[in-house]
N, C-alpha and C positions, 0 to 999 in steps of 0.2 A: 562443642564445635565453635571456633570463632565466627563475628559477626561480619569480619572484614571483608568477605567474598560474598556477603549475604546468605550463607548457608547456616547458620545459627539459629532455628525457630523454636520459639516458645509454644508451649501447647496451649491453645484457646480450650478454656475450661476444662470440662470433662474430655475434651478431643472428640464427641460424638455429637455435639448438637451446638446450636449458636443462639444465645439467649436474645430477646425481643431487644431491639434498639442497638445492638452492636453487630461489629463485623468482624473477620477474621483477618488481622493486620498483615500486612506485607511480609514482617518479621514473626508472625504467627503460623501454626499450621493445626488442622485439625489431625486425628490418628490418622495412622497410614494409609488404612483400608478406604476412608473417606477422602483423603488429599489425592488417592490415586483416580479415585471415581471421577472428582473434580478435573483431574490432569487429562483424562480421557476425554471429558467433554470438551475440552479446550483444542484437543485436537480435532475434533468433529466439526467446531465451530469454525476452524481456520481451513480446514481441509478443502472444501469445496473450491472455495477461491484461489487458494494455495496452487491446487494442481491445474486450474484453468488455466494460468498464466503460461505454463510450460506447454499444456495441450495446444493453446494458440500460437505459440511462438516455435514451436518444434525442438524446443528443449527436452532433455530426458527427465520424466517427472520423477523418478527416484533420486537422482542426484540433485534436484531441487528440494525434495523432502530432506535430505540429507543435511544441506546447508541450511535449510530455515532451522531444523533441530539444533546444529552446531552453532548457528547465529545467536538463536535465542538463550542458550547457555552462556553464551559469550556475552550478551546483553545485561543478563542478570548479574555476569561477574564484574561488568565494569562499572554498572549501577550500583554496585553494593549491596543488590537487593532491594533497592528502594521502589524500583517501578515494575510491578508486574506487568508483564508484556510478551505477546509473542510475536516473533518476527517474520512474517509470513512474505509470500511473493508480491511485489508491487507492481500493481497494474499500469503504473506510470511508465513504467521499461517498455511496455509492449509496442509502442510504436517507434521509439529510436533503436529497438532491438530489431523489429522488421526491416527498417531503414538499411542497418549496419550488416544484416544478414544479406540483402541483396546485392551489396557491393563488395564486402569483404568476408562473407561466409560467418560461420557461427564464432570463430575465433575475434571477428571484428568486433561483432557483438558482445563478447566476452571482454576484450580490451576496454570496449566502451562501458560497461557495467564496472570493471575497476577504477576506470578514471572517475566515475562518477562518486563511487564508494570513497576516494582519496579526496574530492572535493569537498565531500560532507564530513569527512573525518577533520580536515582544516577549520571547515567552518565550527566544529564543535570545541576545539581547541578555542579558538577565538572566542566562542560563547561562553567558555569557561573561565575566561579571564575577564571579559569585557561585558558579560552579561546578555539578555537577549534584546536589549533597548534598540540597538542597531540594524536587527533584524526586523522590527517593527516599523523602525523609520525606511526602511528600504523596501518592506513589502506592508504596508496597512492593507486592511482588510478588504479595500475594493480592488489591490492588487493581488493579493494572494486568494481570493475568491475567484477572479477571473482566469487566474493562471489555470487554478484547479478545475474550473468550468471548461475552459478551451481545450482540454487535455481529455476530458471525458468527451466532449462533442468531436473531437479529431479522431478519437478512436472509435467512434460510430461509424464512420465511414469504412473500415474494415469489415463489418458485418453484412454489406451490401450482398456480394458474391454470394454467401452462405445460405442468405433469403432467398435469392433467386435459384440457386440449384436444388435445394430441397426445404420449400416453404412449409409444408406441412410438419415436418420436425423440427424446425423452426419454433413457428407458432406453439407449438405442443408443448416445448421445453417452456417458453416464456408464459404461455397459460399456467404451466404446472407450478412454476415458480410465484406466480402474484397469486395463485388461490392457496397454496400451502403457506404462504406467508400469513394469512390471516385466518386460515382454517384452523391451525394447529396452536396449543398453548405452551409455553416454556419453551423446551431445547429443540421440538420439533418445528417450532415456528422459525427458530434462528438459523435451522439448517433447511431453510427453503431453497436456497442456491443447490445444497446437494442433492435434496429430494426432487427438484425441477430437472436436474441434469439426470437423474436416474430415470423418471420418467420420460424423459427426452430419447434417453439410451433404448429404453423398451420400446418406444414409438419407432425409433429409427431401425432397431433389429426385427420388429413385425413388417417392415418395408423392405427387410433384406439388405440395410446399408450398413450391416455389422461384420465383419472378417475376424473370426475367432482363431483362424490358424496359426497365427503367431505366437498364442497363448501357450499353446502344447509345446511348441518349440523350445519356449523359454523354461530356464532353468527354476527350481524354488528357492534357491539359495544362490546368492553371488553379489559382487560388487556392483555399484552403480557404475554408469558409461561418466567418466572424466574426460575433459576437454582443457587445451591450454589456450589463453587469449592472446591476439595477436592485437600490437598497439597503431594506431592509423590517427592522425592528429585531427582529420577531417572529422572523423566520427566525433570528436568532444563535442561539436556544436549541436549534435543530435540529441546529447545525454545531460548539457548544462541545464536544461530547464526542468529535469526530472529531480535535480538537487533543490531547486526551489520548493517543488512538492514535498520532498521528504524532510525539509525543514520544518514546513508548514504541519505536516503529520506528525512529527515526532514532539514539537514543541507543543501542539494541540494535544497530542495523546498525554503528557507529562502533565499539563493542565487538568485535564479531565480526571486523572489518576489522583492527583491533588484534591481536587473537590469531593471526589468518591470517599476518600480515605482520610479527609480532613487533616492532612499533613502538607508540611510548607517543603515544596520539590522546586522551586525555583532555581536553587544551587546545583541540583541534578539535571538539567536542560543540556549541558555541554557533554556531561557524560553521555548521556542519550543518543546525541547525536553521533560524537565518537564511536559508542557501540554500534550505531546502526552502519554506520560509514565501514568499521573493520569488518563488520559479518558481510556487506555488499562486498566490498573487495576479495574477501575470503572466497565467497560464491563465485566471483568472476574467474578468479584464477583456478577454479576447478571444473567450471562447466554448469553452475546453477545461477537461477534468476536472482534478480537484485532483490533487497528484501526493504521491507518497512515495519513499522509498528501497527499491529492488527486493531482494527476498532471492532472487528468482529466478537473477538474475544473481551471487547467490554461488556458487551450483553450477558457472557456466563456470568462474569464478577458480579454484575448488577442483581441478577436473577438468583444467584448463590450466596450473596455476600459473603464470598470468601474472596481476599485479596493476596493471599498466600504467595508467597514465589516459590514455594515447595511444589502447589501444584503445576508451575510452568517447567519448575524442571523434570518433573513426570511428562508432561507434554513434549518438551524438547527429546528428552529419552526415546519415546515412544516414535517419534517422527523419524529419529535416527536409525531404531530398528527396523522401520517399515522400509528403509531404503535398501535392505539387502535382500529384499524379494523381487526378484527380476518379473517374475509372472504377474506382481503386482502394478508393476510399472507397465509393462506390454497390455495390460487388460486397459489401463487408464489411457493408453494410446489407441484403443480402439474406437473410442469415443468419436462419433462422425461429425464433420465440420459443421452440420445443422445444428447441431446440441449445442457446439461452443460457440456458435453465433448468437444462440436464442439466449445462452446465458449471459453473452457478451452484450446483447440489447439492454439488457436488466442493469448489468453491472455497469455498462459505459455511462448509461443514462443517470445510475444513482451518483458515480462521480462526479457528473455536470450539476447535478441539483446539490451536493456539497456544497460545491462553489457558490451555488446560489443561497444555500443557508449560511454560509459565512458572512454574505452581504447582510443577509435579515438578522441574524444574531448580533451581528456588531452595528446595526442600524445605520447601515451606509445610506448617506443623502444622494439619491440620484436627482434630485433638484439642482445639484451642483454641478455645472457644465464639467468640472475637472473628473469629477467619477463617472459621469456619464459617458463622456468621450474615452476615457481610457479603458472601460470595459468593452465598450461597442467597437472600438478599434481593434483590440487584441483578439475580441471572439472572430469578427468577420474575416481579418486576416489569416487567422489559424483554420478557419472552417471554410470559408467560401472560397478565399482566394488561392489557398493553398492546402486545401483537404489530403489529397491524394499526391500533390507535386512537391517539387523541390525548388529552389531557388541556387543556382549554382555560382559562385563565384570561386574562379580559378579552380582549386581541386576541393574548394569546401561546398559541402550540400547544406542548404538551409532548409527544414522540412515546415510543416506549418506552426507545429508545437514550439519550434525554436523561435520562428518568425514572431508568431502571435505573444510568445513571452517577452522577447525582446521591445516589440512593439509597446506593450502593458507599460514595462517599466519607463522605456523613453516617454512615451505621452504623460504618463502621470508626472514623472519628476520635472520634466520640462515645463509641463503647463503650470504646474505648482510655481517652480522657480519664478517663471515669468508675471505670473498673478501676484506674487507676493512682492516682487518689486514694482510693478505698475499698480498695484492697488485695485486691478480691475476686477477680480474674482474671491470668493470667499475662500480662503486656504487653510482654515481648519480641517483637520481631517480626522476621521474616525479610527480611534486605537481598539486594540483587542478588548473585548468585553462591552463595547458601545461608547465609550467616553470621546472627546475629542481633545485634541492637542493640536496647539498651532504651531510648535516647535518640536520636532520629532528628530530633527537632524542638525 
């Protein structure tokens, strides 16, 4: 088979074992039974987070699974099999989807997902031609970290009602997640979100909070529920901040895979962005959640030392197959609000801390007032001022995430531009990796 689409894998060694000090490269594979096993692990790793997004937003679970599988296969083809990755549901879409559904229904939310995917695809085209330098200039680590953090903290406000309605179920779910994370080794430890949801589900069932009646009425086999998007220009303001997060996640994912596999992948950043943009647009046109490269699956690769894209072809195919079992989708939809709220507490908190980790890893200097005020202003605007509120200007509504993102970008570039002209504050800023640059733009 040709390697043009990344589907021509060499057999690694005897196909049954991995020699000490070696890894199974993206263009290699183990024997098919072992490859299928690793692929199923990838499905399990992405499953908990991926189904939680449609559970929270009210999207059909099986439809989302279908488009994550399709998106993953497209990603592998567009990147020519050089970047092993699963495209799961992005949590960054939860807030704008919720806002768009309140005003324009599910169609309006899907339209926003399509527009976000189109923007990401355009960014990918530019990156493929011009490289990623301009992205780092626009979003140095202090900006990138702030945007990621404010999204997680803004989303945290959505858990308030769930906590007050069913506190026992919510906190049982949280406790199960945090304990299973450190209680189990290997794969079970990485599936702590899924295990926590199961424990929370059982706690809710014991309290009579689960209604199984719809499961019996659902068919065993059938097509997922599809829906069409509607487009409203005002929803674009809700979804634009998500594009910045998807850029950061994709570029970061490619960099991580490059470090893990020892391969140079800078020239594939544009393809990765275009692939995720394409997958997100397709999902939006059919009724699925927006996608992103999944960090959850990095752990599977690190523990198994298998970076073969063949395993991701298996994972994508399995996800597509699951989409045609309506009973499965209905079962997921029986997850009570308290369970989703508990999982949300952990996941949204982790998103916020990932933003802080970007600051730490890239050695952002918060003794520099430019960095300090950039992060502080963006976070307060996104959380305290407009956590659950919107700013309406004409027909346009701007939520906390959109306003916080805009404030972060404006404050940083305005302060730095004035400081450079006046020579009043240090204008060297941290680049990806911790180095400083005085001229990134």
